C-alpha positions as CSV (number, residue, x, y, z in Angstrom):
1,X,31.3,-11.3,0.6
2,X,30.7,-8.2,2.7
3,X,27.9,-6.2,4.3
4,X,26.3,-3.6,2.0
5,X,23.1,-1.5,2.1
6,X,20.3,-2.9,0.0
7,X,17.1,-1.2,1.4
8,X,17.1,2.5,2.2
9,X,15.3,3.8,5.3
10,X,12.2,5.2,3.4
11,X,11.6,1.9,1.7
12,X,11.8,0.1,5.1
13,X,9.4,2.5,6.8
14,X,7.0,2.2,3.9
15,X,7.1,-1.6,4.1
16,X,6.4,-1.9,7.8
17,X,3.9,0.9,7.9
18,X,2.0,-0.8,5.1
19,X,2.1,-4.1,7.1
20,X,0.5,-2.3,10.1
21,X,-2.1,-0.6,7.9
22,X,-3.2,-3.7,6.1
23,X,-3.5,-5.6,9.3
24,X,-5.3,-2.7,11.0
25,X,-7.7,-2.4,8.0
26,X,-8.6,-6.1,8.1
27,X,-9.1,-6.2,11.8
28,X,-11.2,-3.0,12.0
29,X,-13.5,-4.1,9.2
30,X,-14.1,-7.4,10.9
31,X,-15.0,-5.6,14.1
32,X,-17.2,-3.1,12.4
33,X,-19.3,-0.5,14.3
34,X,-17.2,2.3,15.7
35,X,-14.0,0.6,14.4
36,X,-15.0,1.5,10.9
37,X,-13.7,5.0,11.6
38,X,-10.2,3.4,12.0
39,X,-10.8,1.4,8.9
40,X,-11.1,4.7,7.0
41,X,-8.0,6.1,8.7
42,X,-5.9,3.1,7.8
43,X,-7.2,3.3,4.2
44,X,-6.2,7.0,3.9
45,X,-2.8,6.1,5.3
46,X,-2.4,3.4,2.7
47,X,-3.2,6.0,0.0
48,X,-0.3,8.2,1.2
49,X,2.0,5.2,1.5
50,X,1.2,4.0,-2.0
51,X,1.6,7.5,-3.5
52,X,5.0,7.8,-1.8
53,X,6.1,4.3,-3.0
54,X,5.1,5.0,-6.6
55,X,7.2,8.2,-6.6
56,X,10.0,6.5,-4.7
57,X,10.0,3.8,-7.3
58,X,11.4,6.3,-9.8
59,X,13.6,8.6,-7.7
60,X,14.5,6.4,-4.7
61,X,17.8,4.5,-4.2
62,X,19.0,1.7,-6.4
63,X,17.1,-1.3,-5.3
64,X,13.9,0.6,-4.7
65,X,13.5,1.7,-8.3
66,X,11.1,-0.1,-10.6
67,X,13.7,0.0,-13.4
68,X,16.0,-2.0,-11.3
69,X,13.8,-5.0,-10.5
70,X,10.9,-5.0,-13.0
71,X,12.1,-7.3,-15.8
72,X,10.7,-9.1,-18.7
73,X,9.8,-12.8,-19.3
74,X,13.4,-13.7,-20.1
75,X,14.6,-12.6,-16.7
76,X,11.8,-14.6,-15.0
77,X,12.8,-17.6,-17.0
78,X,16.5,-17.2,-16.0
79,X,15.5,-16.9,-12.4
80,X,13.3,-20.1,-12.5
81,X,16.2,-22.0,-14.2
82,X,18.7,-20.8,-11.6
83,X,20.7,-18.5,-13.9
84,X,19.6,-15.1,-12.5
85,X,22.0,-13.3,-10.2
86,X,21.3,-10.0,-8.5
87,X,20.2,-8.2,-5.3
88,X,17.0,-6.7,-4.2
89,X,13.7,-8.0,-5.6
90,X,14.2,-11.0,-7.9
91,X,12.3,-11.0,-11.2
92,X,9.5,-13.3,-9.8
93,X,9.3,-11.3,-6.6
94,X,8.9,-8.1,-8.7
95,X,5.7,-9.5,-10.1
96,X,4.5,-10.0,-6.5
97,X,5.4,-6.4,-5.6
98,X,3.5,-5.1,-8.6
99,X,0.5,-7.3,-7.9
100,X,0.4,-6.1,-4.3
101,X,0.7,-2.5,-5.2
102,X,-1.9,-2.7,-7.9
103,X,-4.4,-4.6,-5.7
104,X,-4.0,-2.2,-2.9
105,X,-4.4,0.8,-5.2
106,X,-7.7,-0.7,-6.5
107,X,-8.7,-1.5,-2.9
108,X,-8.3,2.0,-1.6
109,X,-9.7,3.6,-4.7
110,X,-12.9,1.7,-4.4
111,X,-13.0,2.3,-0.6
112,X,-13.0,6.0,-1.1
113,X,-16.4,5.9,-2.6
114,X,-17.9,2.9,-0.8
115,X,-20.4,2.6,2.0
116,X,-21.6,-0.2,4.2
117,X,-25.3,0.8,4.5
118,X,-24.9,1.2,8.2
119,X,-22.5,3.8,9.6
120,X,-19.6,4.1,7.1
121,X,-19.2,6.2,4.0
122,X,-16.0,6.7,2.1
123,X,-14.5,10.2,2.3
124,X,-15.5,10.8,-1.4
125,X,-19.0,9.3,-1.1
126,X,-20.5,12.8,-1.6
127,X,-19.1,12.9,-5.2
128,X,-21.1,9.9,-6.4
129,X,-24.6,8.6,-6.1
130,X,-25.7,5.7,-3.9
131,X,-25.8,3.2,-6.8
132,X,-22.3,3.9,-7.9
133,X,-21.1,3.7,-4.2
134,X,-22.8,0.3,-3.9
135,X,-20.9,-0.9,-6.9
136,X,-17.6,0.3,-5.5
137,X,-18.4,-1.4,-2.2
138,X,-19.1,-4.6,-4.0
139,X,-15.8,-4.4,-5.8
140,X,-14.0,-3.5,-2.6
141,X,-15.3,-6.6,-0.9
142,X,-14.3,-8.8,-3.9
143,X,-10.7,-7.5,-3.7
144,X,-10.3,-8.3,0.0
145,X,-9.7,-12.1,-0.5
146,X,-7.3,-11.4,-3.4
147,X,-5.3,-9.2,-1.0
148,X,-5.3,-11.9,1.6
149,X,-4.0,-14.5,-1.0
150,X,-1.2,-12.1,-2.0
151,X,-0.2,-11.6,1.6
152,X,-0.2,-15.4,2.2
153,X,1.9,-15.9,-1.0
154,X,4.4,-13.3,0.3
155,X,4.7,-15.1,3.6
156,X,5.1,-18.4,1.8
157,X,8.0,-17.0,-0.2
158,X,9.7,-15.7,2.9
159,X,9.3,-19.2,4.5
160,X,10.7,-20.8,1.3
161,X,13.8,-18.6,1.4
162,X,14.4,-19.4,5.0
163,X,13.9,-23.1,4.9
164,X,15.2,-24.0,1.4
165,X,17.6,-21.3,0.4
166,X,18.8,-20.6,4.0
167,X,18.4,-16.9,3.4
168,X,16.3,-14.4,5.5
169,X,14.4,-11.7,3.7
170,X,13.2,-10.1,6.9
171,X,16.4,-8.9,8.5
172,X,17.5,-6.8,5.5
173,X,14.1,-5.1,5.6
174,X,14.8,-4.2,9.2
175,X,18.4,-3.3,9.2
176,X,18.7,-2.3,5.5
177,X,21.9,-4.3,5.2
178,X,22.7,-7.7,3.6
179,X,25.8,-9.8,3.4
180,X,26.7,-10.6,-0.2
181,X,28.7,-9.3,-3.3
182,X,26.2,-6.6,-4.3
183,X,26.8,-2.9,-4.5
184,X,25.6,-0.5,-1.9
185,X,22.4,1.3,-2.9
186,X,22.9,4.8,-4.2
187,X,20.5,7.8,-4.7
188,X,17.3,8.7,-2.9
189,X,18.6,11.8,-1.2
190,X,16.7,14.2,1.1
191,X,15.5,16.4,-1.8
192,X,13.7,13.6,-3.7
193,X,12.5,12.2,-0.4
194,X,10.8,15.6,0.3
195,X,9.2,15.5,-3.2
196,X,7.8,12.0,-2.6
197,X,6.6,13.0,0.8
198,X,4.8,16.1,-0.6
199,X,3.1,13.9,-3.2
200,X,2.0,11.5,-0.5
201,X,0.6,14.3,1.7
202,X,-1.3,15.8,-1.4
203,X,-2.7,12.4,-2.2
204,X,-4.0,11.9,1.4
205,X,-5.5,15.4,1.3
206,X,-7.3,14.8,-2.0
207,X,-8.5,11.3,-0.9
208,X,-9.7,12.6,2.5
209,X,-12.4,14.8,0.9
210,X,-11.4,17.7,3.2
211,X,-11.6,20.0,0.2
212,X,-15.3,19.2,-0.4
213,X,-17.8,21.9,0.7
214,X,-19.6,21.2,4.0
215,X,-23.0,19.6,3.6
216,X,-26.0,21.9,4.1
217,X,-27.5,21.8,7.6
218,X,-30.4,19.5,8.0
219,X,-33.8,21.3,8.1
220,X,-35.8,20.7,11.3
221,X,-38.7,18.3,11.0
222,X,-42.1,19.9,10.6
223,X,-44.0,20.5,13.7
224,X,-40.8,20.9,15.8
225,X,-41.1,23.7,18.3
226,X,-38.6,26.5,17.6
227,X,-35.8,27.1,20.1
228,X,-35.8,30.5,21.9
């Protein structure tokens, strides 16, 4: 038994930044009004985080890679029967990770085109009609409770590990280190980090709608006196 590195720094930053953004998105949408501007900012940040994590899942360090923790039904059965051994995400936890990433991807994708009929329009609202935007807004609202359920399930799993298995999952995600018999994570150097970061920045730029042409100026109402 010795101390080894299980979670690299980019994975840990992604995790805690995603926690902040999910909480911020939920709080801002409940406040409404001017806070919806922050809801949009949190959403765009989540776009960048998810884009980074998807790339990092292929080029990151050992335990961050999808190939390391995404297993088939046999691995899940072995885990449930107590025969699985390994570090990082266990086979059942891997399903939770995939479900969370997929749900958040769908959540931000619909939010980009949604509107609230009051003061908020998604950054890509101009690309679609009002009817399509309303459908996206409806789907967006339906996904919200699913996201909350996944978060609660994640917290319940953490509590289970602390109370039953006497193992904390939080400290390794803070320090990156764990005591056990596993091997230190390898890979995920600065070059591939820059590639993943560039993809994340490009995703945020595309989702922000900054590349869209500016809307035409609003014509003055008839009968309005001209300015001199």
